[in-house]
N, C-alpha and C positions, 0 to 999 in steps of 0.2 A: 504494500500500500504505501503511495506517494502522501508524506505527512509533513505538514508544517508545524514547528512547535515554539513557541513565543514565552520566553519567563523561565530562566534557568537561575531561580533562587534556592532556597533550601530544599524546596520540594521537588521544582521542577527538573532541576539538574538531573537527578535520579530517575525521574520519569521518562525523561527525553532520552536517557544511556539504556533504560529498558527495551523502549521501541528498537533503538538501534541494534541492540542485541539478540533482538527478536528477528531481526532479518527486513525491518520496515525502511523503506527509504525516505529519511528524515534529513529535512533543512532546519536548521534551527536559527533563532535571533534572541537578543538580549542586549539592553541598553548596554551592558558592560561587556563588549566583545571577548574580554579576557575568559569570560564564564563559560565560553563555548571550547576551550582547549581539550578538554576531554573527550566531547564529543566529535570534534573534528578529528581526532588521531584514532578513533572508531571508525572514522568513515563517514560523518555526517557532511552535508553541505552547509555554507555560512550563507546568510541573507544578511544585507546591511541595513535594511529597513523593514517594517513589519509588512507593508506592501509586498515586497519582494519575496519575502517567507510565505505568503498567502497566494502566491501567484502560482496557478498549475498544480495544485495539490487536491488531492482527493478528501482530504480530512486537515483541518486546521484545529491544533489544540492550542488553548492560553490558558497558563497557570501565572496568575498576576495577582498581586496585593490588594488590589482595592477595586471597588466598581468603578472609580473616576479612572483608575489605569485603564481597565478593561475597554472603557468606552474612548480614551485617549488613542488607543493602540488600534482598535477597529475602526473607528471615524478618522480621526485626525492623523493615525499614521497610517491609512490607506489600506490597511487588511481586508476589510469588509468588502470596499470596492474592487479588489485585487481577485476576490474569490469567483469561480466560474459557476455558472447556473449547475446546480445540481450537488455541488460540494457541500460536506458537512463541517460546521463549526462546533466543537466541542468545547465548552468552557468549564476549566476545572478550578476556578478561582472560588474563593468563599465569596460571594456577590448577591446581587438581588435581582429578582424578576424584573423589576422595574428598568435596571439598567441595560438589560437585554432586550426589553421590549423597543426600548429607543433605538438601540442599534438596528433592530430588524425593521423599526417603521422608516428609518432613514435610509436604509443601503439592502438589507438582506430581502426582506420581500420582495422588492422588485427584481432583484436577481435571481429570484428562485433557490436560494440558499438555505439549505437544512441547517437545523441547530438543535443541540442538547445542552441543558445544565448537566455537569456530572462532577460536584464538588467532592473532596476527599477529606478523609480521616485516617489517622495513623502516624502522623508527623514525619519528622526528616528520616527516622529509623526505619518507619514501616514504608517510607517511599525508597529507600536505599534496598530494602529486602525483597521490595514488589509485592507488599502485602496489603496494601491500602485497602480500605474500605470506601467504596464509590456508589454515592447516590445518584441515579441519572432521572433526569426528567425530560420527557419528550416524546415522540412518535414509537411506537413499538418497532417499526422498520428501521428508523435511524438509529434506534438502540441497538438491533441486531449488526446493522452495518459496521458501528463502531466497537461492535464487542471485543473483534481479535485483538484491536490496540489496547481498550480498555484491561484485557486479560493480561498482558504484556506489562502492565503498571501494577495491577490490584492482585488481590484475593479471587479468585473465580466464584467462589463460594458465597463471597461478601460483595459482590458486584450488584445492586440491586436496582432495579427499573421501577423508581417510587410512582410516576404517574405522568401527568402530562408536563408541558413545559414548565417552568419554576418551582416543580416540586420538588426537585434535587436541591436547590438554592434553600428552599424553606424549611427543610430537614436537616440541612447541615447548620443552619442558623440556629434550630431549635435544638440541635445535640448540643452546640457550644455553649448556648442559654445555660442547658441543666447542667452541665459539667462546670461550667464558672461557678454557678449557685452550689453544687456540691462542694466545692473547693473553699467558699467562704463559711458554709456550715460546718465542715469538718475542721477547718481551722479554728474556729469560734470554740467548738467542743472541748479540742486538745489546750487551748488556752486555759478553759477553765479547769481542766483536769490537772495540767501542771500547777495553777496557783492553788488548787487543793492538795496540793502532794501526791497524787495519784501516779503511780509508774505508768509512762505512756507506752511501753510495750503492752504491759497488762491491760491497759485499756483500749489499745488497739485490738488485741486478743478479744477481749471481752465483747466489742462491738461486732467483730466479723461473725461473733458465734451467736449472735442476735438478729432480731428483725430488723436493726438499723444496718447490717453489713450491706455492702456496695462495691462493685467492681473498681470505683475509683478508690475506695478506703484499702483495698487488696491489692492492687496494681499498680495505681500512680501515685498514691500519698506518700507509698512507702520509699520512693525514690528521696524525698525530703528527709525521710525519716532516718534514714540509713547513710545516706551519700550527701546531704546537704545541696540536692540537685533541684534546683528550681526550673529546670528545663529552658536554658537560654536558647535552644533552636527554634522558639516561638517568641518572638518579642513581645513585650507589653502593648506597644502601639498597637500592634497588630490585634491583640485581645480585645483591647479598648474598642477598636474599630467593629469588630464582631459584636461586642455586645451592643454598640449603638446602632448596628443595622439590624439585630433582633428586636430590639426594642421599638424602633423605627416600624417593624414589621407589625409588631403587635399594636402599635397606635393605629397603623394602615386598616388593619381588621378590626378595630373597636373592641379588643381585649385589654382591660387594664394589666400592668405591669408593675403593680408596686414593689414587690419584692426583687423583681430585676432591676428595677430602679436603682435601688439600694445596692445590689451587687454591684452594678455598673459603676457606683460612686465608690465605693470600697477600690475597685480596679483602677480608677482614675487618680485616687488619692495614693494608690502603691506607684502608679506610673509616676505621678509628682516626685514621690520620694525617691525612688529607685530607678528612676529613668527611663526612656523610650526603649531601650535595647535590653532590659531587665528582663528576665524570663517569664514565662507566663503564670508560673506559679509563687511570683514574688509576693503576692496578699499575704501570704503564710508569715511571710516576714513581719508584718504590721500586727499579727496576733503573738509572735514569738515577742518582740517588743513589748506588748502588752503585758505578756506573761513574765518577761525578764529573764526567758533561757529559750534557747534554741529547742524545738522540737527534736530530738534524737533518740534514738534508741538502739540496744546492742545488734549488730549484724544478724546475729541467730534468730531474729525475728521470724515467727513461723510462717507466716504467707511469704510466697516466691517473689523475688524483685521483677524480672523481665516485664516491665510496663509496656503499655501501649496506650500513650494517651490520646484522648479523644479528640483534639482541636488539631 
């Protein structure tokens, strides 16, 4: 398959590599030409512009940080106008249905370009290992056409056709929102446990053996507890962006988001204190400060480490 791939960041660089290794004819583009060195060494082509990357491909994949950048690349960068009739655009960014609709209304619909939204979860280690979970919105036929490429980048058992266009974006935003809320709630619980003098390892074990158990507590939070790892592979600036998009979605749908709004403010406070590039789990540090100690436990904690972060 002839594939154009735009966006070689923490996620996209691994995803594009898997496509090349799977035997697809891949042309890549990124705002940083040096990001493509690995891909060119593997046989990929280089495009100087988004438009050149989209020209003549069957499938254009974008993996970009914000909806604004997606629109810049597709519209002002000329990628949408360069796509041939019948080509398929697959946006794997965490974006919004509204941004994709604007692009379609301006260019894609007139050119009869097909599209899917297919955001991912699994973070950079999932992208590196090719085990991403992918949530796809769009027509069934388009999903089937893109499936060989999607299976090169993700776990075939976790590539889910969610529904019509926009459904993939929506599910990804809701997944992130719930994960961030769990992070704040878990941090509050551990702060209170620490202040009360409860052993944090015993607190975690007790929670895991109760109805309060969760995948987050078992697999994700353990990285903080054992390694002090706040996950620098996903920056606070992007976490706050995703929270804002999710709350905007709730507003558009007429659903009150009182709890989510508080979670967003806690993340924004952490971003202010710890910086744009601090890891997405940095809000934990706010609660460690309240408790007067870091949340750490012995490495022999009962639950396995091997986390797969949800955002």
